[in-house]
DRENPA-3360 file (N, C-alpha, C; in nm, 2 decimals, always signed):
BEGIN
1 = MSTFVADY = +0.08/-0.12/+0.00/+0.00/+0.00/+0.00/+0.09/+0.13/+0.00 ~ +0.20/+0.12/+0.07/+0.28/+0.25/+0.08/+0.34/+0.28/-0.05 ~ +0.36/+0.18/-0.14/+0.41/+0.21/-0.28/+0.31/+0.29/-0.35 ~ +0.18/+0.25/-0.34/+0.07/+0.32/-0.41/+0.07/+0.47/-0.37 ~ +0.07/+0.49/-0.24/+0.07/+0.62/-0.18/+0.19/+0.71/-0.23 ~ +0.30/+0.65/-0.22/+0.43/+0.72/-0.27/+0.42/+0.75/-0.42 ~ +0.37/+0.65/-0.50/+0.37/+0.67/-0.64/+0.26/+0.78/-0.67 ~ +0.15/+0.78/-0.61/+0.04/+0.88/-0.63/+0.10/+1.02/-0.60;
9 = VEDLRQML = +0.16/+1.03/-0.49/+0.21/+1.16/-0.45/+0.32/+1.21/-0.55 ~ +0.41/+1.12/-0.59/+0.51/+1.15/-0.68/+0.46/+1.19/-0.82 ~ +0.36/+1.12/-0.87/+0.29/+1.15/-0.99/+0.23/+1.29/-0.98 ~ +0.16/+1.32/-0.87/+0.10/+1.45/-0.86/+0.20/+1.56/-0.85 ~ +0.31/+1.54/-0.78/+0.42/+1.64/-0.77/+0.47/+1.67/-0.91 ~ +0.50/+1.57/-0.99/+0.55/+1.59/-1.12/+0.45/+1.67/-1.21 ~ +0.32/+1.64/-1.20/+0.22/+1.71/-1.28/+0.21/+1.86/-1.23 ~ +0.21/+1.88/-1.11/+0.20/+2.02/-1.06/+0.33/+2.10/-1.10;
17 = SGLDTDKL = +0.44/+2.04/-1.11/+0.56/+2.11/-1.15/+0.56/+2.14/-1.30 ~ +0.47/+2.07/-1.37/+0.46/+2.10/-1.51/+0.35/+2.20/-1.55 ~ +0.28/+2.25/-1.45/+0.17/+2.35/-1.49/+0.23/+2.47/-1.55 ~ +0.16/+2.54/-1.64/+0.21/+2.65/-1.71/+0.18/+2.78/-1.62 ~ +0.28/+2.82/-1.55/+0.26/+2.94/-1.46/+0.23/+3.07/-1.53 ~ +0.28/+3.08/-1.66/+0.25/+3.20/-1.73/+0.10/+3.21/-1.77 ~ +0.04/+3.09/-1.80/-0.10/+3.09/-1.83/-0.18/+3.12/-1.70 ~ -0.13/+3.06/-1.58/-0.20/+3.09/-1.46/-0.19/+3.24/-1.43;
25 = DEAIRWLR = -0.08/+3.31/-1.45/-0.07/+3.45/-1.43/-0.17/+3.52/-1.52 ~ -0.18/+3.48/-1.65/-0.27/+3.54/-1.74/-0.42/+3.53/-1.69 ~ -0.45/+3.41/-1.64/-0.59/+3.39/-1.58/-0.61/+3.48/-1.47 ~ -0.51/+3.50/-1.38/-0.53/+3.60/-1.27/-0.56/+3.74/-1.32 ~ -0.49/+3.78/-1.43/-0.51/+3.91/-1.49/-0.65/+3.92/-1.54 ~ -0.70/+3.81/-1.61/-0.84/+3.81/-1.66/-0.94/+3.83/-1.55 ~ -0.92/+3.76/-1.44/-1.01/+3.77/-1.33/-1.01/+3.91/-1.26 ~ -0.89/+3.96/-1.25/-0.87/+4.10/-1.19/-0.94/+4.20/-1.28;
33 = DARDAGRM = -0.92/+4.19/-1.41/-0.98/+4.28/-1.51/-1.13/+4.27/-1.51 ~ -1.19/+4.15/-1.50/-1.33/+4.13/-1.49/-1.39/+4.19/-1.36 ~ -1.32/+4.16/-1.25/-1.37/+4.21/-1.12/-1.37/+4.37/-1.13 ~ -1.26/+4.43/-1.18/-1.25/+4.57/-1.18/-1.35/+4.64/-1.27 ~ -1.39/+4.57/-1.38/-1.49/+4.62/-1.47/-1.63/+4.59/-1.43 ~ -1.65/+4.52/-1.32/-1.78/+4.48/-1.28/-1.85/+4.37/-1.36 ~ -1.76/+4.29/-1.43/-1.81/+4.18/-1.52/-1.84/+4.06/-1.43 ~ -1.92/+3.97/-1.49/-1.95/+3.84/-1.42/-1.85/+3.73/-1.45;
41 = LYTCGNGG = -1.83/+3.65/-1.36/-1.75/+3.52/-1.37/-1.85/+3.41/-1.36 ~ -1.83/+3.31/-1.44/-1.91/+3.19/-1.44/-1.82/+3.07/-1.43 ~ -1.87/+2.96/-1.37/-1.79/+2.83/-1.36/-1.89/+2.72/-1.40 ~ -1.83/+2.61/-1.46/-1.91/+2.50/-1.48/-1.83/+2.37/-1.49 ~ -1.89/+2.26/-1.46/-1.82/+2.13/-1.47/-1.92/+2.02/-1.42 ~ -1.88/+1.90/-1.44/-1.96/+1.79/-1.39/-1.89/+1.71/-1.28 ~ -1.97/+1.65/-1.20/-1.91/+1.56/-1.09/-1.82/+1.64/-1.00 ~ -1.70/+1.58/-0.99/-1.59/+1.65/-0.91/-1.56/+1.79/-0.96;
49 = CASIASQM = -1.56/+1.80/-1.09/-1.54/+1.94/-1.15/-1.65/+2.04/-1.11 ~ -1.77/+1.99/-1.09/-1.88/+2.08/-1.05/-1.85/+2.13/-0.90 ~ -1.80/+2.04/-0.82/-1.76/+2.07/-0.69/-1.65/+2.17/-0.68 ~ -1.55/+2.15/-0.77/-1.44/+2.25/-0.78/-1.49/+2.38/-0.83 ~ -1.58/+2.38/-0.92/-1.64/+2.51/-0.97/-1.71/+2.58/-0.86 ~ -1.79/+2.51/-0.78/-1.86/+2.57/-0.67/-1.77/+2.62/-0.56 ~ -1.66/+2.55/-0.53/-1.56/+2.59/-0.43/-1.50/+2.72/-0.48 ~ -1.47/+2.73/-0.61/-1.41/+2.86/-0.66/-1.50/+2.98/-0.63;
57 = VVDLVKGG = -1.63/+2.96/-0.65/-1.72/+3.07/-0.62/-1.72/+3.11/-0.48 ~ -1.71/+3.01/-0.39/-1.70/+3.05/-0.24/-1.57/+3.12/-0.22 ~ -1.46/+3.08/-0.28/-1.34/+3.14/-0.25/-1.33/+3.29/-0.30 ~ -1.39/+3.31/-0.41/-1.39/+3.45/-0.47/-1.50/+3.54/-0.42 ~ -1.62/+3.49/-0.41/-1.73/+3.57/-0.36/-1.72/+3.61/-0.21 ~ -1.67/+3.52/-0.14/-1.64/+3.55/+0.01/-1.50/+3.58/+0.03 ~ -1.41/+3.49/+0.01/-1.27/+3.51/+0.05/-1.20/+3.62/-0.03 ~ -1.23/+3.63/-0.16/-1.16/+3.73/-0.25/-1.24/+3.86/-0.25;
65 = SYGKPSRF = -1.35/+3.87/-0.18/-1.43/+3.99/-0.18/-1.46/+4.06/-0.04 ~ -1.48/+3.98/+0.06/-1.52/+4.03/+0.19/-1.41/+4.13/+0.24 ~ -1.46/+4.25/+0.28/-1.38/+4.35/+0.33/-1.29/+4.42/+0.23 ~ -1.31/+4.39/+0.11/-1.22/+4.45/+0.00/-1.29/+4.55/-0.08 ~ -1.22/+4.65/-0.13/-1.29/+4.76/-0.20/-1.34/+4.71/-0.34 ~ -1.28/+4.61/-0.40/-1.34/+4.55/-0.52/-1.39/+4.41/-0.49 ~ -1.51/+4.39/-0.55/-1.57/+4.26/-0.51/-1.60/+4.18/-0.64 ~ -1.60/+4.05/-0.63/-1.63/+3.96/-0.74/-1.78/+3.94/-0.76;
73 = RMMSLADS = -1.82/+3.93/-0.88/-1.96/+3.89/-0.92/-1.94/+3.76/-0.99 ~ -2.00/+3.65/-0.93/-1.97/+3.52/-0.98/-2.08/+3.42/-0.95 ~ -2.09/+3.32/-1.03/-2.19/+3.21/-1.01/-2.14/+3.09/-1.07 ~ -2.18/+2.97/-1.01/-2.15/+2.84/-1.08/-2.28/+2.80/-1.15 ~ -2.26/+2.76/-1.27/-2.38/+2.72/-1.35/-2.42/+2.58/-1.31 ~ -2.34/+2.51/-1.22/-2.38/+2.38/-1.17/-2.45/+2.38/-1.04 ~ -2.46/+2.50/-0.98/-2.51/+2.51/-0.84/-2.66/+2.50/-0.82 ~ -2.74/+2.54/-0.93/-2.88/+2.53/-0.91/-2.93/+2.40/-0.96;
81 = ISTVTAYG = -2.94/+2.30/-0.87/-2.97/+2.16/-0.91/-3.11/+2.16/-0.98 ~ -3.20/+2.25/-0.93/-3.34/+2.25/-1.00/-3.33/+2.30/-1.14 ~ -3.24/+2.40/-1.17/-3.23/+2.44/-1.31/-3.16/+2.33/-1.39 ~ -3.05/+2.27/-1.34/-2.98/+2.17/-1.41/-3.07/+2.05/-1.44 ~ -3.15/+2.01/-1.34/-3.23/+1.89/-1.37/-3.35/+1.92/-1.46 ~ -3.40/+2.05/-1.45/-3.51/+2.09/-1.54/-3.46/+2.08/-1.69 ~ -3.35/+2.14/-1.71/-3.30/+2.14/-1.85/-3.26/+2.00/-1.89 ~ -3.20/+1.92/-1.80/-3.16/+1.78/-1.83/-3.28/+1.70/-1.86;
89 = NDVDYASV = -3.39/+1.72/-1.79/-3.51/+1.64/-1.81/-3.59/+1.69/-1.93 ~ -3.61/+1.82/-1.94/-3.70/+1.87/-2.04/-3.64/+1.91/-2.18 ~ -3.51/+1.93/-2.18/-3.44/+1.96/-2.30/-3.34/+1.85/-2.33 ~ -3.22/+1.86/-2.28/-3.12/+1.76/-2.28/-3.01/+1.80/-2.19 ~ -2.93/+1.70/-2.15/-2.82/+1.73/-2.05/-2.71/+1.82/-2.11 ~ -2.70/+1.81/-2.24/-2.59/+1.90/-2.31/-2.63/+2.05/-2.29 ~ -2.75/+2.08/-2.26/-2.80/+2.22/-2.25/-2.79/+2.28/-2.11 ~ -2.76/+2.20/-2.01/-2.77/+2.24/-1.87/-2.69/+2.37/-1.84;
97 = FVEPLKNF = -2.58/+2.39/-1.90/-2.49/+2.51/-1.87/-2.51/+2.62/-1.97 ~ -2.53/+2.59/-2.10/-2.54/+2.69/-2.20/-2.67/+2.77/-2.19 ~ -2.78/+2.70/-2.16/-2.91/+2.78/-2.15/-2.91/+2.88/-2.04 ~ -2.87/+2.85/-1.92/-2.86/+2.96/-1.82/-2.76/+3.07/-1.86 ~ -2.65/+3.02/-1.92/-2.55/+3.12/-1.96/-2.61/+3.22/-2.06 ~ -2.70/+3.18/-2.14/-2.77/+3.27/-2.24/-2.85/+3.37/-2.16 ~ -2.89/+3.35/-2.04/-2.97/+3.44/-1.97/-2.88/+3.56/-1.91 ~ -2.75/+3.53/-1.89/-2.67/+3.62/-1.81/-2.55/+3.68/-1.89;
105 = AQPGDVLI = -2.49/+3.60/-1.97/-2.36/+3.63/-2.03/-2.35/+3.75/-2.11 ~ -2.25/+3.84/-2.09/-2.23/+3.96/-2.17/-2.08/+3.96/-2.21 ~ -2.05/+4.03/-2.32/-1.91/+4.04/-2.37/-1.83/+4.10/-2.25 ~ -1.71/+4.04/-2.24/-1.62/+4.08/-2.13/-1.63/+4.00/-2.00 ~ -1.74/+3.92/-1.99/-1.75/+3.83/-1.88/-1.64/+3.72/-1.90 ~ -1.63/+3.63/-1.80/-1.53/+3.52/-1.80/-1.60/+3.39/-1.76 ~ -1.58/+3.28/-1.84/-1.63/+3.15/-1.81/-1.51/+3.06/-1.78 ~ -1.51/+3.00/-1.66/-1.41/+2.90/-1.62/-1.48/+2.76/-1.63;
113 = AASGSGNS = -1.44/+2.68/-1.72/-1.50/+2.55/-1.75/-1.40/+2.44/-1.72 ~ -1.44/+2.34/-1.65/-1.36/+2.23/-1.62/-1.41/+2.10/-1.67 ~ -1.33/+2.02/-1.73/-1.37/+1.89/-1.78/-1.24/+1.80/-1.79 ~ -1.25/+1.69/-1.71/-1.13/+1.60/-1.71/-1.11/+1.54/-1.84 ~ -1.21/+1.49/-1.91/-1.20/+1.43/-2.05/-1.17/+1.54/-2.15 ~ -1.22/+1.66/-2.13/-1.21/+1.76/-2.23/-1.32/+1.75/-2.33 ~ -1.41/+1.66/-2.31/-1.52/+1.63/-2.41/-1.66/+1.63/-2.36 ~ -1.68/+1.68/-2.24/-1.81/+1.69/-2.18/-1.90/+1.78/-2.26;
121 = ANVIKAVE = -2.01/+1.72/-2.32/-2.09/+1.79/-2.42/-2.15/+1.92/-2.36 ~ -2.19/+1.92/-2.23/-2.25/+2.04/-2.18/-2.15/+2.15/-2.15 ~ -2.02/+2.11/-2.12/-1.92/+2.21/-2.10/-1.88/+2.26/-2.24 ~ -1.86/+2.18/-2.33/-1.82/+2.22/-2.47/-1.93/+2.32/-2.52 ~ -2.06/+2.29/-2.51/-2.16/+2.38/-2.56/-2.15/+2.52/-2.49 ~ -2.13/+2.52/-2.36/-2.12/+2.64/-2.29/-2.00/+2.73/-2.34 ~ -1.88/+2.66/-2.36/-1.76/+2.73/-2.40/-1.78/+2.78/-2.54 ~ -1.84/+2.70/-2.63/-1.86/+2.75/-2.77/-1.95/+2.87/-2.77;
129 = YANDVGVK = -2.06/+2.87/-2.69/-2.15/+2.98/-2.69/-2.08/+3.11/-2.63 ~ -2.01/+3.09/-2.52/-1.93/+3.20/-2.46/-1.84/+3.26/-2.56 ~ -1.76/+3.18/-2.63/-1.67/+3.23/-2.73/-1.75/+3.31/-2.83 ~ -1.86/+3.27/-2.87/-1.94/+3.34/-2.98/-1.99/+3.47/-2.93 ~ -2.02/+3.49/-2.80/-2.08/+3.61/-2.76/-1.98/+3.71/-2.69 ~ -1.85/+3.67/-2.70/-1.75/+3.76/-2.65/-1.71/+3.74/-2.50 ~ -1.75/+3.63/-2.44/-1.71/+3.59/-2.31/-1.57/+3.53/-2.32 ~ -1.48/+3.57/-2.23/-1.35/+3.51/-2.23/-1.36/+3.37/-2.17;
137 = TIGLTTGA = -1.29/+3.27/-2.22/-1.31/+3.13/-2.17/-1.17/+3.08/-2.12 ~ -1.18/+3.02/-2.00/-1.07/+2.95/-1.94/-1.11/+2.80/-1.93 ~ -1.02/+2.71/-1.98/-1.06/+2.57/-1.97/-0.96/+2.49/-1.89 ~ -1.00/+2.43/-1.78/-0.92/+2.34/-1.70/-0.95/+2.20/-1.75 ~ -0.84/+2.14/-1.81/-0.86/+2.01/-1.87/-0.73/+1.93/-1.89 ~ -0.74/+1.81/-1.94/-0.62/+1.73/-1.97/-0.55/+1.79/-2.09 ~ -0.42/+1.77/-2.08/-0.34/+1.81/-2.20/-0.33/+1.69/-2.30 ~ -0.39/+1.58/-2.26/-0.38/+1.46/-2.34/-0.47/+1.46/-2.46;
145 = DGRLRDIA = -0.59/+1.51/-2.45/-0.68/+1.50/-2.56/-0.81/+1.59/-2.52 ~ -0.90/+1.59/-2.61/-1.03/+1.66/-2.58/-1.04/+1.79/-2.65 ~ -1.17/+1.83/-2.67/-1.20/+1.95/-2.75/-1.18/+2.08/-2.66 ~ -1.20/+2.07/-2.53/-1.19/+2.19/-2.45/-1.05/+2.25/-2.46 ~ -0.95/+2.17/-2.47/-0.81/+2.24/-2.48/-0.80/+2.32/-2.61 ~ -0.87/+2.28/-2.71/-0.86/+2.35/-2.84/-0.96/+2.47/-2.85 ~ -1.07/+2.47/-2.78/-1.16/+2.58/-2.79/-1.16/+2.68/-2.68 ~ -1.10/+2.65/-2.57/-1.09/+2.75/-2.46/-0.99/+2.85/-2.51;
153 = ALPLLVPS = -1.02/+2.98/-2.49/-0.93/+3.08/-2.53/-0.80/+3.07/-2.44 ~ -0.81/+3.03/-2.32/-0.70/+3.02/-2.23/-0.71/+2.88/-2.16 ~ -0.64/+2.78/-2.23/-0.65/+2.64/-2.17/-0.54/+2.63/-2.06 ~ -0.59/+2.58/-1.94/-0.50/+2.55/-1.83/-0.49/+2.39/-1.83 ~ -0.38/+2.34/-1.88/-0.37/+2.20/-1.91/-0.29/+2.12/-1.80 ~ -0.34/+2.00/-1.78/-0.27/+1.91/-1.69/-0.22/+1.79/-1.77 ~ -0.09/+1.76/-1.76/-0.04/+1.65/-1.84/-0.07/+1.51/-1.79 ~ -0.20/+1.48/-1.79/-0.25/+1.35/-1.74/-0.39/+1.32/-1.79;
161 = SHMGRLED = -0.42/+1.19/-1.79/-0.56/+1.16/-1.82/-0.62/+1.08/-1.70 ~ -0.55/+1.08/-1.59/-0.60/+1.01/-1.47/-0.69/+1.11/-1.39 ~ -0.82/+1.07/-1.38/-0.92/+1.17/-1.33/-0.89/+1.22/-1.19 ~ -0.84/+1.13/-1.10/-0.81/+1.18/-0.97/-0.70/+1.29/-0.97 ~ -0.59/+1.26/-1.05/-0.48/+1.36/-1.05/-0.52/+1.48/-1.13 ~ -0.61/+1.47/-1.23/-0.66/+1.59/-1.29/-0.74/+1.68/-1.20 ~ -0.83/+1.62/-1.12/-0.91/+1.70/-1.03/-0.83/+1.75/-0.92 ~ -0.73/+1.68/-0.87/-0.63/+1.73/-0.77/-0.57/+1.86/-0.83;
169 = SFFVMTHI = -0.52/+1.85/-0.95/-0.45/+1.96/-1.02/-0.55/+2.08/-1.04 ~ -0.67/+2.05/-1.08/-0.77/+2.15/-1.11/-0.79/+2.23/-0.98 ~ -0.80/+2.16/-0.87/-0.83/+2.22/-0.74/-0.71/+2.31/-0.70 ~ -0.59/+2.26/-0.72/-0.47/+2.34/-0.69/-0.47/+2.47/-0.78 ~ -0.50/+2.45/-0.91/-0.50/+2.57/-1.00/-0.60/+2.67/-0.96 ~ -0.72/+2.62/-0.92/-0.83/+2.72/-0.88/-0.79/+2.79/-0.75 ~ -0.72/+2.72/-0.66/-0.67/+2.78/-0.54/-0.57/+2.89/-0.57 ~ -0.48/+2.86/-0.67/-0.38/+2.96/-0.71/-0.46/+3.08/-0.76;
177 = LCYAFIED = -0.56/+3.06/-0.84/-0.63/+3.18/-0.90/-0.70/+3.25/-0.79 ~ -0.77/+3.18/-0.70/-0.84/+3.25/-0.59/-0.76/+3.31/-0.48 ~ -0.65/+3.24/-0.44/-0.57/+3.30/-0.33/-0.48/+3.41/-0.38 ~ -0.47/+3.43/-0.51/-0.41/+3.56/-0.55/-0.49/+3.68/-0.50 ~ -0.62/+3.66/-0.49/-0.70/+3.77/-0.44/-0.73/+3.76/-0.29 ~ -0.74/+3.65/-0.24/-0.76/+3.63/-0.10/-0.64/+3.69/-0.02 ~ -0.52/+3.66/-0.07/-0.40/+3.71/-0.01/-0.35/+3.84/-0.06 ~ -0.44/+3.91/-0.14/-0.41/+4.05/-0.19/-0.28/+4.07/-0.26;
185 = ID = -0.25/+3.98/-0.35/-0.13/+4.00/-0.43/-0.15/+4.10/-0.54 ~ -0.28/+4.12/-0.57/-0.30/+4.22/-0.68/-0.29/+4.36/-0.62;
% end
């Protein structure tokens, strides 16, 4: 068992050391610019990625905003289970993120989309729509394959296809993005 643990930690360490810090810096700039312009931020993802998207909202709406002169406006498109299931049941699951995005998105807003496979149909539809209407798109995904890495304006890639390590890395990347504001580096 200890070999499994050591191997997992070592694999994760190697992946984290391979993250593109320049792209993470650029993502921080996009978030700062959106906040300062009063633009909206949106997140989306499925399963564990939905949880990561929701946690990012908590970190920026509370931690990155409370007691600060500039505040974030942000929502997770995965958080309204009633809306998600209504679209999933009455329309199709591929529409659960794009349809609410159509209600709110404006040019200059930012969508942060996460997909381990890079091929989640509902995430892809949301990113395609966002790109079409002038919303900046950040994609957290695998560097191994998938459409999200090709269509996100700013892909934050993880060099793995292992879902656990991908989600570990996504969580670390979102914490980097959020703690830049929580710890007032801007």
